[in-house]
N, C-alpha and C positions, 0 to 999 in steps of 0.2 A: 504493500500500500504506499509506504514512504517513498520507495523507488519510483512508483507510478506518479505520485504527487511532484517528486523532484523532476522527473522527466517532463511533466506537464508544465511545470513552472519554467523550465529551461525553454520549452517550445514558445511559452508566452512571451519571454523576454526577447527571443529571437524574432518572433512576429512583430513585437513592438518596435525593435530596432529597424527591421526592414520597412515597416510602415513609415518610420521617420525618415528613412533613407530614400524612399521612393514617393515623390510628391509632384503632382502636375497641376497646372493652372494656366491662367491667361492674365496678361498685364494690359490694363486699359487706361487711357486718358480720362482723368476725373471730370474734366469739363465736358467733353463731347462724346465720351464713351467709345472712342475708336481704339483699335489695338495699337500697342506701341511695339514696333519691331526692333530687334537687336538691343533690347535693354539687358543689362547685366544683373546676375543674381550671384552673390558670393557670400562666403562665411570664412571665418578664421578660428579654427579649433586647434586642439593639441597636435593634430596631424598636419598643420599648416593651412594655407589658403586653398579652397576649393571653389570653383565657380562654373557657371553655365550661362547661356544666353537664350533669350526669347527669339523665336523665329520670325519670319516675315509677317505672320498672322498674330504675333504677340503671345504665342503659346510657348510654354517652357516645361521642362521636367528636371527635377532635382533628384540625383541619384547618389547623394552623399549625406551622411548624418551631420546634424548641426543643432546648436541650441537656439540660434537665430539666423535670419537671412537678411542681407542688405539688397534692396532693389534700387537700381539707379539707372539714369540715362541723362546724357549731357543737356537735354532740353527740359528735364524734370527735376523736381526736388527729390532727394534720396529718401528712402523709407526703410527703417529697420524694424523687423517683426520677429517676435519670438515664435516658437513652435506652436504654442497655444493660440497665437493671434492669426496664424495663417488660414487662409481660406482659398477656394479654387479661383477666385477673382481678386486681383490686386489693382488698386487704383493709385496712380501717381499724379501729383499736382504739377502742371506746367509751370516753368519759372517765369513765363511771360504770357500775356493774353494770346490765345489762339482761336481763330475764327471757328464757329460751329458750322458754318455753311460757307460754301464757295459758290458765288453766282458768276458764271463765266460767259462772255461772248463767244459763241462758237467760231466766229470768223476772225481772221487776222486782219484788222483794218490797216490801211496804208500808213496812217499817222503813227502807228506803234513803231515800226522800224525806222521811220523818219525821226522820231524823238530819240530813239537809241543812237542813230547815226549823229545826231546833234550832240548827244551826251559824249560820244566818242571824240568829236572835234573839241569839245570843251575839257577834255580829260587833263591835258597838260596844264591848262589855266587854273582848274579848280583843285587838282590834287598835286600839290607841290611838296617838296622835301620838308620834313618837319624837324627844323634844327633846334627848336625850343625843347628844353628838358621837361619831361612829363613823368608821372608816376605810372608804374605798371604792376599788375598782379597776374601771375601766370600759374596755372594748375594743369598738371597732366597725370593721367593714371592709365596703367596697362594691366590687363587681366588676361590670364590664360586659364586652362582647366585646372592647373595645379600651382599657380604662382600669382603674386600680386605686387605691384610697385606703384608708388604715388610720389609726386614731387611738387612742392610749392615754392615759388620764388617771388619776392617782391623787391622793388627798388625803383631806380630812375632809368629812363631811356631817352635817347635823342638820335637824330639821323644826320649824317654828313657824307656828301659825295657818294650817295647810293649805298652807304653802309650804315648799319645800326650799332650803337654802342650802349652798353648797359652797366649799371652800377648796382649789383645785387646787394641788398642789406639783410634780407631774411631768405634763408635756403633751408627747407626741411624735406628730408627724405623719409618715406614710409616704406620699410622693406623688412624682410625676415631677420636681417642682420646688418652690419655696417660695411658690407662689401660692395654695395651698389654706388654708382657715381651720379652726378647731376645729369638730368636729362632735359636739355634745352632744345631738342630737336623740333618739337612742335612750336615752340616760341619762334624759332627761326623760320619754319614753315609759314606760320600765320603772318609774320612781318614781311617776309621777302616775297611771298607768292599770294598775296591777297588778290581779291577779284579784280580790282582796278589795275593791277600790274599786268594781268593777262587779258583784260578786256580789249577786244579787237573787232575788226570787221568780220572776221571768220565767225566769231560768236553770234553776231547778228544774222548772218546768212545761213549758218548751220542749224538754227533752231526755229521752231514755230511758236508764236507768242499769242496770247489772249489776255484780255483784261479781266480781273476779278472785281466785279461790281460791288461786292459786299465788304470790300476792304475799307477800313477806316483808320485815319491817322491824324494827329494834331496838326499836321501841316495840310491845309486845304488843297494844296497843289500836288500832293503825293498820290501816285497811282501805282498799284501793284499789278505787274505783268506775270502771269504764269507761263512757263515755257517747257518744251521738251525737245530733245534732239531729234532731228528728222530721220536718222538712221539707227540710233540707239535710244529708244523711248524710255529705257530705264535711266537715262541721263536727263534729269529734269530739275526744276526748281522755280524760283521767282526772283524778280527784280523790282525793287521799289524805286521809282524815279520821280524827282521833283520836276514837273513839266514846265514850271516857270523858269527855273535856273538851269535846266538840263543837266541835273546832277544825280548820280546814282547814290542813294542814301542807305540802302539795305539790299542784301543779296543772300539767298540760300541756294545751294547747288549740290546735287547728289550725282555721283557717278556709279553706275551699276557694275555687275561682275563682268560682263562682256568687254566693256570699254577699259576697265582696269587691267584686265588680262592683256588686252591689245597694246595698251600704252606702256606697260611695265615689263613685258616679256618679248623676246624675239621668237620668231617661228621655230628656229633651231632648238632654242631652249625648251619650248613647249613640246616638241616631238621627243626630246630626250627624256623629259619628265613623264610624258605619257607612256614611254617604253618601260619605265620603272614602276608604272601603276599609280603615279602621282597626278592628282588633278584638283583644281579649285572648285569647291562647291559654292561658295559665296565670297564675294569680294566687294564690299560697299564702302565708299568714302562720302562723307557729307561735311559741308562747311557752311558757315554763316559769317558774314562781315557786315558790320554796321558802322556808318561813317558819321562824323559830327562836323558841323560847320563852325569855324572860328575865324572871324575877320576875313570872310570871303574865301577861305581856304578849307577844303574838306580833308579830313584825316581819319584813320582807323581809330574807333573808339572801343569796339567790343568785337571779339571773334571767337568762334568755336570750330573745333575740328573732331571728327569722329571717323574711326576706321574699324571695320569688322571683317575678319577674314577667317573662313573655315576651309580646311583642306582635308583630303583623304588620300591614303596610300594603300593600295590593294594589289598584292602580288602573291607569288607562291610562299614567300617567307614572312611577309608582313601584312597585317591588317590593322590599320590605325587611323584615327581621326584626330585633328588638332584644330584649336581656334585661338584667336588673339583678338582682343578688343582694346582699342586705345581711344581715350577721349581727353580733349584739352580745351582750356578756356583762357582767354586773354582779355583783360580790362585795362584800358589806358585812360588816365584822368590827368587834368591840369595840375601842375605842381604848385602847391600853395606856399611852399617854403622857398628860400633863396636857392639859386642854382648852385650845384656842386662844381668843383674844379674838374674840368674834363680830363685831366690827367689821371683821375681816380677811376675812370671808366675803362672798360675793356671791350674790344670789338666783338660783336656777335657774328661768328662766321656764317657765310652762306652755306646752305646745305650742299653736300658733296656732289649731288647729281646736277646742280646748277653750274658747277665749276668743272671744265674739262680736264684740268691738270691740278693734282694735289701737290702743293709746294711745302717747303720746310716752314715758311711763314704761316701757312694754314695749320700745319701741325702744332706750332707753338700757340696759335690762337685757340685751338681745341684744348690743349693742355691748361691754358689759362682759365678756361671755363671750369675745369675740374678742380682747380686750386682754390676757388672761392670758399669761404667758410660756410660750413653746413652742419646741421644736427640731424640725428636719426631718431625715429620712433618706430615702434613695432607695427607692421601692417596687420 
């Protein structure tokens, strides 16, 4: 009898553990009840960081044990729930107002591309180099199925001769130990390759545009134009344009799996990868840039960057899946204190894929970024 009770108790414990380790649900926008694709779900327990992602329909499955789960997305407020608080539907609050409805003109009227061409002509006049020192706050976080990393940096930034310079005063790394370095890569990405840097006639001709009639803005001349790429419809987004000043004031753009594979891989590399059973299941990038006008000049005020990549390798020896999720946010504000001596600033190197030749000077600039004072906390 005792053996039977003991055996039953063990089965109960195992069943309870498995129940906690297998949990499925869907993540929705709290305002408009739409699914949130590619949101991250992670925990940190004695076995380290474990995480997973919601799919394109907002659905997710947790297959690891945890006392609590953190649900997050770059466009939403993070939410931490204990096991007792979990339900099959999770609601996240957007960080900014999002339209419940989109009322779109089906036709692309001639004035739309004409306004965009006028904005392109005004680009050099309206978006000039920002030599004045400003404050910046930069956050980036990377999750995979079994690891997590986060980095926060605050300080001052200015631009000179197409280069950005920073003076980091706060640098905090969240990782499992003190072995990780500073990750300024997405700060570099958002500053050096913002939308206006790449805004060109090709963008206007390669995409189809329509006006969102439901869009509201404090600027009465602001119009939101929804767009999608003519060849890759998964490449889409919106542009908010001040039709009076011909200025782009906000942009959000998404690149889908097909275009990311094409832009970042050669045909030869893809053939070699396929022969080894490797392929990309999902590769999504999304960015948002918001510009602020000051004394007639527009400059980047807020930016976000999101990457989600899922890959799979299937051959006679290996059957494995892997994902990585990176999210970053940048806020730039006017400096209310006196400007610092520029000699205290260090150059923020351009990303390596922008520069065709990697020089000794660039290597020293990279090393200088890693030498800034930093503190560590547990992820």
